[in-house]
MIVOMAR-139394 format. One record per residue (C-alpha): z negated, y, x; residue number from 1. Coordinates in Angstrom, 1 decimal. Example, Ala and Ser with C-alpha at 12.3 -4.5 7.8 and 13.67 -1.06 7.14 Angstrom:
2
     c3     c2     c1  nr
   -7.8   -4.5   12.3   1
   -7.1   -1.1   13.7   2
This chain:
444
     c3     c2     c1  nr
 -114.0   80.2  102.7   1
 -116.3   83.0  103.7   2
 -114.3   85.9  105.1   3
 -115.7   88.1  107.9   4
 -115.6   91.8  107.1   5
 -113.2   93.0  109.8   6
 -110.2   90.9  110.7   7
 -108.8   93.3  113.2   8
 -111.7   93.7  115.6   9
 -111.3   90.3  117.2  10
 -107.7   90.9  118.2  11
 -108.5   94.4  119.5  12
 -111.3   93.2  121.8  13
 -109.0   90.5  123.2  14
 -106.4   93.1  124.1  15
 -108.6   95.7  125.7  16
 -108.7   94.2  129.2  17
 -105.1   92.9  129.1  18
 -103.6   96.3  128.6  19
 -105.5   97.6  131.6  20
 -103.9   95.2  134.1  21
 -100.8   96.2  136.2  22
  -98.6   93.9  134.2  23
 -100.2   94.7  130.9  24
  -97.3   93.6  128.6  25
  -97.2   90.0  129.9  26
 -101.0   89.8  129.9  27
 -101.1   91.0  126.4  28
  -98.5   88.5  125.2  29
 -100.4   85.6  126.9  30
 -103.7   86.9  125.4  31
 -102.2   86.9  122.0  32
 -100.9   83.4  122.5  33
 -104.3   82.1  123.5  34
 -105.9   83.9  120.6  35
 -103.4   82.4  118.2  36
 -104.1   78.9  119.5  37
 -107.9   79.4  119.1  38
 -107.9   81.0  115.7  39
 -105.2   80.2  113.1  40
 -105.2   79.3  109.5  41
 -103.4   76.7  107.4  42
 -102.9   77.8  103.8  43
 -103.5   74.3  102.4  44
 -106.5   73.6  104.6  45
 -108.4   76.9  104.8  46
 -107.8   77.8  101.2  47
 -109.4   75.6   98.5  48
 -106.8   76.3   95.8  49
 -108.4   74.0   93.3  50
 -112.0   75.4   93.6  51
 -113.4   76.7   90.4  52
 -114.0   80.2   91.8  53
 -110.3   80.4   92.9  54
 -109.0   79.7   89.4  55
 -106.7   82.5   88.2  56
 -107.7   83.6   84.7  57
 -104.7   85.5   83.2  58
 -107.2   87.7   81.2  59
 -109.5   88.5   84.2  60
 -110.1   92.3   84.1  61
 -110.0   92.3   87.9  62
 -106.2   92.2   87.6  63
 -106.3   95.8   86.7  64
 -104.6   98.1   89.2  65
 -106.7  100.3   91.5  66
 -105.7  104.0   91.6  67
 -106.4  104.0   95.3  68
 -103.8  101.4   96.0  69
 -101.3  101.5   93.2  70
  -99.2  104.6   92.3  71
  -98.8  103.5   88.7  72
 -102.6  103.2   88.2  73
 -103.0  106.8   89.1  74
 -101.0  107.9   86.0  75
 -102.5  108.9   82.7  76
 -100.0  106.7   80.9  77
 -101.5  103.6   82.6  78
 -105.0  104.7   81.8  79
 -104.1  105.1   78.1  80
 -102.8  101.5   77.8  81
 -105.0   98.9   76.2  82
 -107.0   96.7   78.5  83
 -104.8   93.6   77.9  84
 -101.7   95.6   78.8  85
 -103.3   97.0   82.0  86
 -104.3   93.5   83.0  87
 -100.8   92.1   82.3  88
  -99.1   94.9   84.4  89
 -101.6   94.4   87.2  90
 -101.0   90.7   87.3  91
  -97.2   91.2   87.4  92
  -97.4   93.9   90.2  93
  -99.8   91.8   92.3  94
  -97.5   88.8   92.1  95
  -94.4   90.8   92.8  96
  -95.9   92.5   95.8  97
  -96.7   89.1   97.4  98
  -93.2   87.9   96.5  99
  -91.7   91.0   98.3 100
  -93.9   90.2  101.3 101
  -92.6   86.6  101.4 102
  -89.0   87.8  101.2 103
  -89.6   90.4  104.0 104
  -91.2   87.7  106.2 105
  -88.1   85.5  105.7 106
  -85.9   88.3  106.9 107
  -88.3   88.8  109.9 108
  -88.0   85.1  110.7 109
  -84.2   85.2  110.7 110
  -84.0   87.9  113.3 111
  -86.9   86.8  115.5 112
  -85.8   83.1  115.7 113
  -82.4   84.3  116.8 114
  -83.9   86.6  119.4 115
  -86.3   83.9  120.6 116
  -83.4   81.6  121.3 117
  -81.9   84.1  123.7 118
  -85.0   84.4  125.8 119
  -84.9   83.0  129.4 120
  -86.8   79.8  130.4 121
  -90.4   80.6  131.3 122
  -90.7   83.7  129.1 123
  -94.3   84.0  127.7 124
  -92.8   85.9  124.8 125
  -91.1   82.6  123.7 126
  -94.4   80.9  123.2 127
  -96.0   83.8  121.3 128
  -93.1   84.4  119.0 129
  -93.0   80.7  118.0 130
  -96.8   81.0  117.2 131
  -96.0   84.1  115.1 132
  -93.2   82.4  113.3 133
  -95.5   79.5  112.5 134
  -98.0   81.9  111.0 135
  -95.3   83.7  109.0 136
  -94.2   80.4  107.5 137
  -97.8   79.8  106.5 138
  -97.9   83.3  104.9 139
  -94.8   82.5  102.9 140
  -96.3   79.3  101.6 141
  -99.6   81.0  100.8 142
  -98.0   83.9   98.9 143
  -95.6   81.7   97.0 144
  -98.4   79.3   95.9 145
 -100.4   82.3   94.6 146
  -97.3   83.6   92.8 147
  -96.8   80.2   91.2 148
 -100.4   80.1   90.0 149
 -100.1   83.5   88.3 150
  -97.4   82.2   86.1 151
  -95.3   85.4   86.5 152
  -91.6   85.0   87.1 153
  -91.2   88.0   89.4 154
  -88.0   88.9   91.3 155
  -89.6   90.5   94.4 156
  -87.3   93.0   96.1 157
  -84.7   95.0   94.2 158
  -81.4   93.3   93.8 159
  -79.6   95.3   96.4 160
  -82.3   94.7   98.9 161
  -82.2   91.0   98.2 162
  -78.5   91.0   99.1 163
  -78.7   93.3  102.1 164
  -82.0   92.2  103.8 165
  -80.8   88.8  104.9 166
  -77.7   90.3  106.5 167
  -79.9   92.8  108.3 168
  -82.1   90.0  109.5 169
  -79.1   88.3  111.0 170
  -77.9   91.5  112.7 171
  -81.4   92.0  114.0 172
  -81.0   88.9  116.1 173
  -78.5   90.9  118.2 174
  -80.0   94.4  117.8 175
  -83.6   93.2  118.5 176
  -85.1   96.6  119.1 177
  -84.0   97.8  115.6 178
  -85.2   94.5  114.2 179
  -88.7   95.0  115.6 180
  -88.7   98.6  114.4 181
  -88.1   97.1  111.0 182
  -90.9   94.6  111.5 183
  -93.3   97.5  112.3 184
  -92.1   99.5  109.3 185
  -92.5   96.6  106.9 186
  -95.8   95.1  108.2 187
  -97.8   98.3  108.7 188
  -97.6   99.8  105.2 189
  -98.6   96.5  103.6 190
 -101.4   96.1  106.2 191
 -102.6   99.5  105.2 192
 -102.7   98.7  101.5 193
 -104.4   95.3  102.0 194
 -107.0   97.0  104.2 195
 -107.8   99.3  101.3 196
 -107.9   96.3   99.0 197
 -110.4   94.6  101.4 198
 -112.6   97.6  101.4 199
 -112.9   97.2   97.6 200
 -112.9   93.4   97.7 201
 -115.4   93.2   94.8 202
 -112.7   94.4   92.4 203
 -110.1   91.7   93.1 204
 -110.1   88.0   92.4 205
 -111.7   85.7   95.0 206
 -108.4   83.9   95.7 207
 -106.5   87.1   96.3 208
 -109.3   88.3   98.6 209
 -109.2   85.1  100.6 210
 -105.4   85.1  101.2 211
 -105.5   88.9  102.0 212
 -108.1   88.2  104.7 213
 -106.0   85.5  106.3 214
 -102.9   87.7  106.2 215
 -104.7   90.7  107.7 216
 -106.3   88.6  110.5 217
 -103.0   87.2  111.6 218
 -100.8   90.3  111.0 219
 -103.1   92.3  113.2 220
 -101.9   90.2  116.1 221
  -98.3   90.5  115.0 222
  -98.5   94.3  114.8 223
 -100.1   94.5  118.2 224
  -97.3   92.5  119.7 225
  -94.6   94.5  118.0 226
  -96.1   97.8  119.2 227
  -96.3   96.6  122.8 228
  -92.9   94.9  122.6 229
  -91.2   98.1  121.5 230
  -92.9  100.1  124.2 231
  -91.8   97.5  126.8 232
  -88.2   97.3  125.6 233
  -87.7  101.0  125.2 234
  -88.5  101.8  128.8 235
  -85.5  103.2  130.5 236
  -83.6  103.7  127.2 237
  -81.2  106.6  127.4 238
  -81.2  109.7  125.2 239
  -78.6  108.5  122.7 240
  -80.4  105.2  122.2 241
  -83.8  106.9  121.8 242
  -82.2  109.3  119.3 243
  -80.9  106.3  117.2 244
  -84.4  104.7  117.4 245
  -86.0  107.9  116.2 246
  -83.7  108.0  113.2 247
  -84.2  104.3  112.5 248
  -87.9  104.6  112.2 249
  -88.1  106.9  109.1 250
  -85.1  105.4  107.4 251
  -86.4  101.8  107.7 252
  -89.9  102.9  106.8 253
  -88.8  104.8  103.6 254
  -86.8  101.8  102.4 255
  -89.6   99.3  103.1 256
  -92.4  101.4  101.7 257
  -90.3  101.6   98.5 258
  -90.0   97.8   98.4 259
  -93.6   97.0   99.4 260
  -95.4   99.5   97.2 261
  -92.8  100.4   94.6 262
  -91.6   98.2   91.7 263
  -88.1   97.2   90.5 264
  -86.7   98.7   87.4 265
  -87.0   95.4   85.6 266
  -90.7   95.9   85.6 267
  -90.4   99.3   83.8 268
  -88.0   97.7   81.3 269
  -90.3   94.7   80.6 270
  -93.3   96.9   80.0 271
  -91.5   99.8   78.3 272
  -92.6  102.4   80.8 273
  -91.1  105.8   80.1 274
  -88.7  107.0   82.7 275
  -90.6  110.1   83.6 276
  -93.8  108.1   84.1 277
  -92.0  105.6   86.3 278
  -90.4  108.4   88.3 279
  -93.7  110.2   88.7 280
  -95.4  107.1   89.9 281
  -92.6  106.1   92.3 282
  -92.6  108.7   94.0 283
  -92.6  112.2   92.5 284
  -96.2  113.0   91.6 285
  -98.4  114.6   94.3 286
 -100.8  111.7   94.3 287
  -98.0  109.1   94.6 288
  -96.5  111.0   97.5 289
  -99.9  111.2   99.2 290
 -100.2  107.5   98.8 291
  -96.7  106.9  100.3 292
  -97.6  109.3  103.2 293
 -100.8  107.5  103.9 294
  -99.2  104.1  103.9 295
  -96.8  105.4  106.6 296
  -99.6  106.8  108.8 297
  -99.9  103.8  111.1 298
  -96.1  103.7  111.7 299
  -96.2  107.4  112.5 300
  -98.9  106.6  115.1 301
  -96.5  103.9  116.6 302
  -93.5  106.3  116.6 303
  -95.5  109.0  118.3 304
  -96.8  106.6  121.0 305
  -93.2  105.7  121.7 306
  -92.2  109.3  122.0 307
  -90.0  109.1  118.9 308
  -91.9  111.4  116.6 309
  -90.3  114.5  118.0 310
  -89.8  118.1  116.8 311
  -86.2  117.4  115.9 312
  -86.7  114.1  114.2 313
  -89.8  115.1  112.2 314
  -87.6  116.9  109.7 315
  -86.2  113.5  108.6 316
  -89.7  112.2  108.0 317
  -90.4  115.3  105.9 318
  -87.1  115.0  104.1 319
  -88.0  111.4  103.1 320
  -91.5  112.2  102.1 321
  -93.3  110.1  104.7 322
  -94.6  112.8  107.1 323
  -98.3  113.4  107.5 324
 -101.2  112.9  109.7 325
 -101.1  110.7  112.8 326
 -104.3  108.5  112.9 327
 -106.2  107.9  116.1 328
 -106.3  104.1  115.5 329
 -104.8  101.6  113.1 330
 -106.0  101.9  109.5 331
 -108.1  105.0  110.2 332
 -109.3  106.3  106.8 333
 -108.0  109.7  105.7 334
 -111.0  112.0  106.0 335
 -109.2  115.1  104.7 336
 -110.0  116.3  101.2 337
 -107.4  115.2   98.6 338
 -106.4  118.7   97.6 339
 -105.7  119.7  101.1 340
 -103.6  116.5  101.8 341
 -101.7  116.9   98.5 342
 -100.7  120.5   99.1 343
  -98.8  119.5  102.3 344
  -96.5  117.3  100.2 345
  -94.7  120.3   98.7 346
  -92.9  120.4  102.0 347
  -90.7  117.5  100.8 348
  -89.0  119.7   98.2 349
  -88.7  122.6  100.7 350
  -87.2  120.3  103.3 351
  -84.5  119.1  100.9 352
  -83.7  122.7   99.9 353
  -83.6  123.7  103.6 354
  -81.3  120.8  104.3 355
  -78.9  121.9  101.6 356
  -79.0  125.5  102.9 357
  -78.3  124.3  106.4 358
  -75.3  122.2  105.3 359
  -74.0  125.2  103.3 360
  -74.3  127.3  106.5 361
  -72.5  124.7  108.5 362
  -69.7  124.6  105.9 363
  -69.4  128.4  105.9 364
  -69.5  128.8  109.7 365
  -67.8  125.7  111.0 366
  -64.9  125.2  108.6 367
  -62.2  127.6  107.4 368
  -62.7  126.4  103.8 369
  -66.4  126.9  103.7 370
  -66.5  128.8  100.5 371
  -64.4  126.2   98.7 372
  -66.7  123.4  100.0 373
  -69.8  125.2   98.7 374
  -68.2  125.9   95.4 375
  -67.1  122.3   95.0 376
  -70.6  121.0   95.9 377
  -72.1  123.4   93.3 378
  -69.7  122.1   90.7 379
  -70.5  118.5   91.5 380
  -74.2  119.1   91.3 381
  -73.6  121.0   88.0 382
  -71.8  118.0   86.6 383
  -74.7  115.8   87.6 384
  -77.2  118.1   85.9 385
  -75.0  118.4   82.8 386
  -74.9  114.6   82.5 387
  -78.7  114.4   82.6 388
  -79.1  117.2   80.0 389
  -76.9  115.3   77.7 390
  -78.9  112.2   78.3 391
  -82.1  114.1   77.5 392
  -80.6  115.4   74.2 393
  -79.8  111.8   73.2 394
  -83.6  111.0   73.4 395
  -84.2  110.1   77.0 396
  -84.1  106.8   78.7 397
  -86.5  104.2   80.0 398
  -86.2  103.1   83.6 399
  -83.5  100.4   83.3 400
  -81.7  100.9   80.1 401
  -77.9  100.2   79.9 402
  -77.2  104.0   80.3 403
  -78.2  103.5   84.0 404
  -74.7  102.1   84.6 405
  -73.0  105.3   83.4 406
  -75.5  107.2   85.5 407
  -74.4  105.3   88.5 408
  -70.8  105.9   87.7 409
  -71.4  109.6   87.5 410
  -73.1  109.6   90.8 411
  -70.2  107.6   92.5 412
  -67.4  109.7   90.9 413
  -69.0  113.0   91.9 414
  -69.5  111.8   95.5 415
  -66.0  110.3   95.7 416
  -64.4  113.4   94.3 417
  -66.3  115.5   96.9 418
  -64.8  113.8   99.9 419
  -61.2  115.1   99.6 420
  -62.6  118.5   98.5 421
  -65.1  119.0  101.3 422
  -65.1  116.0  103.6 423
  -68.3  114.6  105.0 424
  -69.9  118.1  105.3 425
  -69.2  118.6  101.6 426
  -70.6  115.2  100.7 427
  -73.8  115.8  102.7 428
  -74.1  119.3  101.0 429
  -73.6  117.7   97.5 430
  -76.2  115.0   98.2 431
  -78.8  117.4   99.5 432
  -78.2  119.8   96.6 433
  -78.7  117.0   94.0 434
  -81.9  115.9   95.8 435
  -83.1  119.4   95.7 436
  -82.4  119.7   92.0 437
  -84.0  116.4   91.3 438
  -87.3  117.7   92.7 439
  -87.4  120.2   89.8 440
  -86.1  117.8   87.1 441
  -88.6  115.0   86.3 442
  -86.1  112.7   84.6 443
  -83.3  112.6   87.2 444
């Protein structure tokens, strides 16, 4: 199937007039429904899976990762690997990313189908959302078929996310604004990465290029609806609710960027990736942080248009490493020079240190036992650092070795011990202190 070069332009042109009408939201929804009826894809009709050009060769050099779209590919360690190893890792990551996308869309379907069932008769949103769910089911089929043909037995999301995400999808049926915030935070980063992939389409396999085109074309409509739906539903929201939405945006986004663009530790264990390399790639090196920041750019644009990217909430975006430029339109390329963009990412470490200092100030000024809380937090952070120094003396660890369980136990014990010593203020101070130390310690 020949893929047109720009899958977003059609949806944009359809919405231009609709948004200018007095009842722009309803007109937009109806326009999207008509567009979906006219232009839709079936993964087993529009994709010729058995065509010779769509055959997936496990040794195809086009499986190699692109430094523009993969944090691991930007590391020197990956560049030093033999070609066969780079191909193998690229094939695994490609399959796992599509598996994660399928799992995310299953969560999306759980919440949206619940919300749709509560809509009143005659609602135009009902028709559109059923169209969208039909397309999402097609995406899941398409991605799973691709994963099956790669021959890679990939897990998709991290284990904890595979447990929690379906529960969040169920809850999202009741808290639908939070659910659609999650939809935007999950769809836009992947949309950004696949747009970059389309711009370098000659460097990927034809089958991957085809399914990416289909996904981009249909997700453009889904994102347009989610943006307008959030704007419509947030009208009249009080200050407390808007504050909660402003917090939900960066928290959901950081989690989902890590799932969509990051890799589970089983990947590092399978390919023997050194822990420092894995940590630098996800997400401690300046280039990796720039990549994460850019993948969040479209979500920042949505949050700003909703009035949720405020002066007081932006510190949380900085703390989580997802702050940055606000594009003028979806998927606008970053025209800043790389050195200038990377230099801004040092604010992540400063934001964490500032957060620790603020919590120390709160402990000293707002509690009678402030000194004790600060000392207890310092001792807890010291125990954490001491453990990692011992681990380094033992020869260091790869990303998912058995010693990860003692590491988790140390983390839990330190945090639990901090609660009776300093309460929630002390716990927050301890966490921010450890995060600040981790910025300077590559293997933590």
